[in-house]
C-alpha positions in Angstrom: -9.6 -8.1 6.2 -12.5 -7.5 8.6 -12.7 -11.3 9.1 -9.1 -11.8 9.9 -8.9 -13.5 13.2 -6.0 -11.4 14.5 -6.2 -8.7 17.2 -3.5 -6.1 17.9 -2.3 -4.8 21.2 -4.0 -1.5 20.9 -6.5 -1.9 18.0 -9.3 -4.3 17.2 -12.5 -4.5 15.1 -15.3 -2.9 17.1 -12.9 -0.8 19.2 -15.4 2.2 19.1 -18.5 0.2 19.6 -19.3 1.9 22.9 -17.5 5.3 22.6 -18.6 6.0 19.0 -20.9 3.3 17.6 -21.3 4.7 14.1 -17.5 5.2 13.6 -16.8 2.2 11.4 -20.0 2.7 9.4 -19.2 6.4 8.8 -15.7 5.6 7.5 -17.0 2.8 5.3 -19.8 4.9 3.7 -17.3 7.7 3.1 -14.8 5.4 1.4 -17.6 3.9 -0.8 -18.9 7.4 -1.7 -15.5 8.7 -2.8 -14.7 5.4 -4.6 -17.8 5.7 -6.8 -16.4 8.9 -8.3 -12.7 8.1 -8.1 -11.7 4.4 -7.9 -8.0 5.5 -7.6 -8.6 6.3 -3.9 -8.6 2.6 -3.0 -4.9 1.9 -3.8 -4.1 5.4 -2.6 -5.5 4.7 0.9 -3.7 1.3 1.1 -0.4 2.9 0.2 -1.0 5.9 2.5 -1.5 3.5 5.4 1.6 1.5 4.5 3.8 4.7 4.2 2.4 6.0 7.5 3.2 2.9 9.5 6.7 2.4 8.2 8.0 5.9 9.2 7.2 6.5 12.8 4.5 3.9 13.4 0.8 4.1 12.6 0.3 7.6 14.0 -1.3 9.4 10.9 1.6 11.8 10.8 1.5 11.4 7.0 -1.7 13.5 7.0 -0.1 16.6 8.6 0.3 19.7 6.4 3.6 21.7 6.4 6.7 22.5 4.4 8.8 19.6 5.7 6.3 16.9 6.6 5.9 13.3 5.4 3.0 14.5 3.3 5.3 16.7 1.1 7.7 14.0 0.0 7.4 13.0 -3.6 5.8 9.5 -3.1 3.3 10.8 -0.6 2.4 14.0 -2.3 1.1 12.0 -5.3 -1.2 9.7 -3.3 -5.0 9.8 -3.8 -7.3 9.7 -0.7 -6.3 12.6 1.6 -9.7 14.2 1.0 -11.4 10.9 2.0 -9.8 11.1 5.5 -10.7 14.7 5.9 -14.3 14.0 4.9 -14.6 11.1 7.4 -12.9 13.1 10.2 -15.4 16.0 9.7 -18.4 13.6 10.0 -16.9 11.8 13.0 -16.2 15.0 14.9 -19.8 16.0 14.4 -21.0 12.6 15.6 -18.4 11.9 18.3 -16.2 14.9 19.1 -12.7 14.1 20.2 -13.1 10.3 20.2 -11.9 8.7 16.9 -8.2 9.2 16.1 -6.9 10.1 12.7 -4.7 7.0 12.8 -7.7 4.8 13.3 -9.6 6.6 10.5 -6.7 5.9 8.1 -6.5 2.2 9.2 -10.3 1.8 8.8 -10.3 3.5 5.4 -7.4 1.3 4.2 -9.3 -1.7 5.4 -12.4 -0.7 3.5 -10.8 0.2 0.2 1.5 -0.6 0.3 5.8 1.7 -3.2 8.9 0.3 -1.8 12.1 2.0 -3.3 14.8 0.2 -5.3 16.1 -1.6 -2.3 17.6 -5.1 -2.6 15.4 -7.9 -1.2 17.7 -8.2 1.8 17.2 -4.5 2.6 13.4 -4.8 2.2 13.4 -7.9 4.4 15.4 -6.1 7.1 13.0 -3.2 7.1 10.1 -5.5 7.6 11.9 -7.5 10.3 12.7 -4.3 12.2 8.9 -3.7 12.4 8.2 -7.3 13.6 7.0 -8.5 10.1 8.1 -11.6 8.3 9.2 -12.3 4.7 5.7 -13.6 4.0 4.3 -10.3 5.2 6.6 -8.5 2.8 5.4 -10.5 -0.2 1.8 -10.3 0.9 1.7 -6.6 1.5 3.6 -5.7 -1.7 0.8 -7.8 -3.3 -1.4 -4.8 -2.5 0.0 -3.3 -5.7 -2.7 -5.4 -7.5 -4.8 -2.3 -7.4 -2.0 0.3 -7.3 -0.4 2.6 -9.8 2.9 4.3 -10.2 4.2 7.4 -11.9 6.5 6.8 -14.9 9.3 8.7 -13.1 9.6 5.9 -10.6 10.4 3.1 -13.0 11.3 4.6 -16.3 15.0 4.1 -15.6 14.3 0.3 -16.1 13.2 0.9 -19.7 16.2 2.9 -21.1 19.9 2.4 -20.7 19.5 0.1 -17.8 21.6 -2.7 -19.2 24.1 -3.4 -22.0 23.0 -7.1 -22.1 19.6 -6.5 -23.7 18.9 -5.3 -27.3 16.7 -2.4 -26.1 18.8 -1.5 -23.1 16.0 -2.4 -20.6 16.2 -4.3 -17.3 16.9 -7.9 -18.4 14.5 -9.3 -15.8 11.6 -7.8 -17.7 9.6 -9.5 -20.5 10.7 -7.9 -23.8 7.1 -7.4 -25.1 6.2 -5.8 -21.8 9.1 -3.4 -22.1 7.8 -2.3 -25.5 4.4 -1.7 -24.0 5.7 0.4 -21.2 8.1 2.4 -23.5 5.0 3.4 -25.5 3.2 4.5 -22.3 6.3 6.2 -20.8 8.6 7.7 -23.5 12.1 8.6 -22.2 11.2 12.3 -22.7 7.5 12.0 -21.7 5.5 13.1 -18.8 7.1 11.6 -15.7 3.9 12.1 -13.6 1.8 9.9 -15.9 0.4 7.0 -13.8 0.6 3.3 -14.9 -1.2 0.3 -13.4 1.1 -2.0 -11.4 -1.1 -5.0 -12.2 -1.6 -5.1 -15.9 -3.8 -8.2 -15.7 -6.6 -6.8 -13.6 -5.8 -3.3 -12.4 -9.2 -2.7 -10.8 -9.6 -6.0 -9.1 -8.1 -7.1 -5.8 -6.7 -10.6 -6.6 -3.5 -12.6 -7.1 -2.8 -11.9 -10.7 -0.1 -9.4 -9.6 2.0 -12.5 -8.7 1.4 -14.0 -12.1 2.8 -10.9 -13.6 6.0 -11.3 -11.5 6.4 -14.8 -12.7 6.1 -13.6 -16.3 8.6 -10.8 -15.9 5.8 -8.1 -16.0 6.5 -6.4 -12.7 6.4 -2.6 -13.2 8.6 -1.7 -10.2 12.0 -3.2 -9.8 11.4 -3.9 -6.1 8.3 -5.8 -7.1 10.0 -8.0 -9.7 12.7 -8.8 -7.2 10.2 -10.8 -5.2 10.3 -13.3 -8.1 14.0 -13.1 -9.0 15.2 -13.6 -5.4 14.9 -17.2 -4.3 14.1 -16.3 -0.7 10.8 -14.6 -1.6 10.0 -16.5 -4.8 8.6 -19.4 -2.7 5.9 -17.2 -1.2 4.9 -15.9 -4.7 4.7 -19.5 -5.9 2.5 -20.4 -2.9 0.1 -17.6 -3.8 0.0 -19.0 -7.3 -0.8 -22.5 -6.1 2.4 -24.1 -7.5 2.1 -27.9 -7.1 4.1 -29.3 -4.3 3.9 -26.2 -2.1 1.4 -25.4 0.5 -0.9 -22.9 -1.0 -1.7 -19.5 0.4 -5.0 -17.5 0.0 -4.0 -14.0 -0.9 -7.2 -12.3 0.4 -6.9 -14.0 3.8 -3.2 -13.5 4.2 -3.4 -9.9 3.1 -6.0 -9.2 5.9 -3.7 -10.8 8.5 -0.6 -8.9 7.4 -2.5 -5.6 7.3 -3.7 -6.1 10.8 -0.1 -6.8 11.9 1.2 -3.8 10.1 -1.6 -1.6 11.6 -0.2 -2.3 15.1 3.3 -0.9 14.4 4.0 1.8 16.9 0.4 2.5 17.7 0.0 5.3 20.3 -2.4 4.6 23.1 -3.5 6.5 26.3 -1.5 9.7 26.8 1.1 8.8 24.2 -0.8 10.7 21.5 -3.8 12.9 21.0 -7.1 12.8 19.1 -6.6 15.5 16.5 -9.7 17.6 15.8 -8.5 18.1 12.2 -6.2 15.4 10.8 -4.0 17.9 8.9 -2.8 19.8 11.9 -1.7 19.1 15.5 -4.1 20.4 18.1 
C-alpha cells in the first residue's frame, strides 16, 4: 500500500515528515510489536478502518468510548486492535504533542497491518458509489477478508434452515463439504462468539486465495459469496484469479490503491476537526 501511486486530497505518505518526523515509524513499530503477540490485530485494524470510514468519514469516531457510540455496536465491539491505537497515540503524544490525529493513526495502522452485512450486491455497490468508490473497489476491499475472521453468529443462519432445496438446509450457493466443516465448527446451539477464518486457504497470509474460495463456493459470509454469484462483480473476481481472456489484476497493488481512496472519505482538515489528546474521548 505504501507504494501505491495515489495521493488523497488531505492525506499522503510522509504527511508528518516535518511536523512529526517519527510518526510513521512509531505507528509501524507499534503495530509490529502487537502483531508478534496477537496476529489477530492485523485484520482487526483493517476492518476498524473500513467501518470508521463508511459511517461518517475517516474521522476515528469508531474509537470514542460511550454508551451509544460506534464502538459499542456488535460488529465493532468484537474488533481486535483498539489497544494498538491507544498505544501508538500515547507514544506520539510524548514525541509530538497535539500533532498526529487519531484518524491518521488508524489509517497508518491499517496500512501497516474491511464485514459487510447481508446486503444485496446492488445495495453494496450503491453504498460504495455514494462514497465515490467503484465496483472494483468493492471487490478489492472485501478481499481484505483474506486475513479476517467472523463470529459464528454472523453467518450461522446460512448453515441451518436457510433453504428447502438442499439436503442439509444450508445456503445452496455453498459447497456441501464446506457446509459440513462449518457446521462442525459452529453448531446450531454452539457459542455464537466463536471466530472462524474468512479465508480457509491461507488465513494468515495476505493473498488472493480468498477469491479462489468464492469461486469454489467456500465464502463464509453471504455478502462475500455474492461477489461470485452476481455477474456484475464476478468479472473482477475472475480478473484477480487470472482467468484467461480477461485483463488480470494484481490484488496487492489494487488493494493499496483502493485503501488510499477509501482513506480519503470525509477526511477532516484544518478547523473541521481536532487533534484528540486521547483517541477514546473528545477533547
